[in-house]
N, C-alpha and C positions, 0 to 999 in steps of 0.2 A: 312321312314319319318312318324312322328306321325300324327294320324288322328285328324282333328279339329272337335269338336262336338258342336252341338247346338240343343236343343230340339225344335221341331216344336210346337208352341202353339196351343192347342186345336186339336191335331191330333185325327182324328176320327178312333175309333177301333170298329170292329164288332165281336161279340162273336159267335163262331161257335155253331149252334143249338139253339141260343137264340131266343125266340119268339118276343122279343120287341126291345128295343133300342140297337143299336150297340155301341160299345164303341169307334175312330179312332178317338178309338180310335178316330172327328171333323175335322175341316178344318185346313190346315196349315196356318202359318203366312206369307207365301211368296206370292208375287204378281204374277199372271199368265202373261205369254207372255213376260217376261223380258229376259235379256241376259243369255246366256248359261254359264256353268262352265266346265272347262277342268279337274279340280281335282275330284277324286273319293271320294265318301262318302259311308255310309252304310245303308242298310235296314235290320231291325231286325224283324223276323217273327215267332211268337209262333206257334208251330204245336202240337195240343193236342194229337193226336194218337201216336206221337213219344216222348211225355213227354219232349220236348226240344224246343230250339230256334234256327232256322236256320238264319245265317247271310250272307248277300250278299253285295258285293262291287258294287256300282252303278256308272257307267261311266257317262261322260258328256252328252252322247246321250241317256242314260236310259237303256243301256244293263246291266244285272245282272250277276255277277260271284260269285259262292258259295265260301265262306271263308272256308279254310281247317279246318276240325274238326267238321263242322256242321253236324247234329244239336247238340248244346251244352245242356247238361242235366239240367233240372229244376225239378219241382215237377210233380205231376200227373195232366194231362190235363191243361197245361198252356194256358191262354187265352189272357189277355191284358198285354202290356209291356210299360214301360216308362223309359227314360234315364235321369239321373241327369244332370243338366246344366253344371256341371264340366266335363262331359264326362267320369268320372271314374267308374260309377256304373249304372246298369240297374236293374229294379224291375219288377217282373213277378207275377201275381196272378195265383195260381194253383186252379182251380175250383174243381178238384177231391179230394183235401185234405184240403181245407179251410185254405190256408196260402199263404205267399209271399216268393218268392226266391229272394235273393240278389246276383247279378252277378257282379263280378269284370271284367272290360273291359280292354283288352290289346290294348292300343291305337296305337300300331304299326301294329299288325296283324288283329285286329278286333275280336279276339277270346274271349270267355267268360268262366269264372270259378266261380262256385257257392261258396259263403261264408255261411257256416251254423253256427248256427241253423236257420231254417226258422221261420218267424214271423207269429203267428196265426192271422186269421181274423174272421169275422162272417161266417155264413153258406152260401155257394155258392157265393163267391166273383166274380163279373162279369166285373167290370170296375175299372180303376184307373187313377188318374191324379195328377200332381204335380204343385205347384205354380212356377212361372217363376224364383224365387230366389232359388229354390231347398230346401226350409225350411220345407215344409210339404207335406206329401203324403196322398191322400184321396182314399178310396176304398169303393165301393158300395157292400153291402151284400144282394143279391137278396131274399134269403129265410128267413133270420133272420130279414129283414126289418130294417137294420141299415146302418150307414156309419161310417167306422173306419177311424180315423185320426192319423197320426204318425208324430212326429218330426224327422227330418233327420239329422244325424251327417255328417257334410261336410267332415270330415277327414276319417271316417271309412265306411260311408254309412249306419250305423246301424239305425234301426227304434225303436222309443220309443212312445208308445201310449200317446196322450195328455190327460190331465185331462178331464173326462167326456166321453171319447171315449170307446165304440162305441156310436154314437148319434142316437136317434130314427129317423126313416125315414118313409115316407108314403109307402104303400105296393108295393113290387116288384121294388125297385130302381135298375136302370141299368146304362145307359150312364151318365158319369159325365163330366161337362164342367165348367172351371173357367173363369170368365169374364176377358177381357184383362187387366183391372186394378187390378185384383186379389181380389176384395172385395166381390164377390158373387160366390156361387156354384150353378149351374143348374143341375137338375137331371131328367132324363126320368123316368116316371112311366107308362109303357105301359098298365098295367092292369086297371089303373084308367083313361086312356086317358087324362093324365095330365103331367105337368112339375112342379116340386117342386123347390123352390128357397130358399137358405140359405145365410144369412149374415156371413162373415168370420171375426173373430177377433183372431189373433195369433193361428189359427188352430181350434178354438172353433166355432161350428156352431149354428146358431139361425135362425129358419125358419121365413121368413118375413110375414107380415100380407097379407092375401089374397091368400097365397100359400096353396095347389097346384092350379095351373092355368089350366083351361080346354083347351085341344087342340083337334086334330082329333083322330080317332080310331087307336090304336096301334102305337104310336109315336116311331120311330126307331132311329132317330138321330137328333142332333140340333147343330146350329152354331150361333155365334154372330158376327156382323160386327165389324171391328177394332175400330170404334168410340163409340161403345156400344150404338148405337141408335136403333138397330133392332135385334130381335131374330127370327131365322128361324127354324121351326120344320118340319121334314118329317114324315108324317103319313101314314104308310104302309097299315093300315087296310082299309082306305077309299080313298086312292090315292089323297091326298091333301098335300099342304104346308101351314102351319099356320105361319103367319108373325105378329109380335107384335112390337109396339113402346115401348121402354124402358124408364122409368123415374125413376131415382134413387137418393137417398140422403145418409146421414150417417146411415147405417144399415137398410135403407128402399129401397124398389123397387116395382114398379108396372108395369104391362104389359097390354097394350091396343091393341086389334086387329087393324091393319091398314085397310083402306077402301078396300073392295074386298076380304079380308081374310075370310076363307081359299081359296087357289087357287087350281084348279083342275090340276092334273098332267096327263101325257100321259099313265102312268102305275104306279103300286104301288111303291113309292119311297123307296129306301133301305138305301142309304148312301149319305152324302153330304160333299163337301169341299168348302170353301170360300177363295178366294185370299185375301191377306192382305189389298189391297187398297179398297176392298169391291165392285169392279166393276162387278165380275162374280161369279155365284154360279153354281156348278156342282152337278148333282143328278144322281145316278145310278138307272136304271129301270131294275130290275133283270129279270122280266118275259119277257121283250121285247128284251133283249140283247143289250141295248144301254145306252147312257148317255145324259141327257138333260143339256144344258147350258143356263143359264138365265143372262141377263143384269139386274142389280139392280139400281133402282132409288135412288140416295143418299138422296133425300129430303123425299120421301114417303115410301121408302123401297119396293115398288112393284116390283116383278120379272116379266120379259118379255123374252120369249124364243128368242134367237138370230137366225139369218138366218141359215137355214139348220139343226137346232137342232130338234130332237135328233140325236146324232152321233153314228155310229156303234161301239160296244165294243166287249167283249167276249160273249159267249153264255148266261151266267147267271152271270153278274157282281154283286159281293157281297158287296165290300167296296173298298175304294180308298184313296190315299193321294196325295197331291200336292208336287212334288219334290222341294227342296229349290233352285234349279237353276231357278225355275219359268217357265220352258219350257216344262214340260210334267207331266202327271198324271201316277201314278202306281196304276193299278186296279187289284184286286184279285178276282178270280172266285173259290169259294169253291168247287163247283161240279166238275169242270174240273181240280182242283188242279194246277192252274196256276196264274202267275202274268204277266200282260201285260202292255206295255208302250205306252201311247197315247200322241204324241206331241201336244202342244198348239200353235196355230197361233198367233204371236205377233200382238197386236193392235185390234184384233177382238174377241179373246177368243175362236175361233172355234177349234175343234179337227180334226186332219188330218188323223185319222185312226191308227190302231195298227202298231207300228214300230218294235216291238220285243215281244216275249212271252217266259217266263221261266216256265218250268214244275217242280213242287215240288214233293216230295215223298209222301206227304199226304196233306189233306186240311189245309190251313192256318186259323188262328183265328183272326189275326190282323196284322197291319204293323206299325212300328215306323221308320221314316227316320231321319237320322242324317245329320248334315251339317259340 
């Protein structure tokens, strides 16, 4: 039976070995604590040391089963991955050779086959993101300080650089996040302790007035609530969360820290996911081996840890995604080379502990979960 696909908006990706923002890949668009799903779907995991992408079938309870043929070959040191909303193609940035692999997806088996030639990027591409319509692909080039933008062919998946690409960026661009309405691109600049914001017009980028915006030291990940009222930034270097109120217009956007921001965390925050309703924010604490869960005030944006938070996770949780069933997190530990499943308690957002763990052949760089 063919697999039904749907890209998770703002998936947070974490690049292996990267000192600053993780890419996840952001938070998923699904709401935590909802009903389960009996149908299986897929998790795609770039594995840099294997120069390939491992694909796992995800059961309704969160158990992972390796798809035959994994890992599927990409380029040298693949890091971030994104699936086209059609479900026909996946795109992987290869940090080791500065290009993008286009992978054709077999919707019956979940297997991947590369379509060459590869598309060149700037130097050291670290993160990628696609708009919800699948029209444009954005890639941050960490060393060349640029953002490459490509128009996407819906029929072949082929990439064509838009006019003006690559666009100049502030130093060391890493994680990319597109606002829910698709009008703005947010970029982590860990070396600047800042977040840059660009207005989007048919793929063309224009930095907004006031950008880059100062955040905490070494920002690692960022998410936006579904109403686009608040931006959350995890600052690994000083163990804080920066929270901003967003005011936007046509091509304009401003960020204003909410009262109390930045908020001190229990440990250096590494990765974040936000459920679609905006009720709960999950943050990995890599040094402490746990995950903090915050209830978010819909009026003020202020995060407050829920009862019993933080919750036990793997020994060194690196990054995570929310499964589209809304019932569990998939949390990756790069040091242990594992992916763990943590069920979410409906109604409270609490995590009930690790229900299953899958051991990988090498350290994962990111996860993209399909629906």
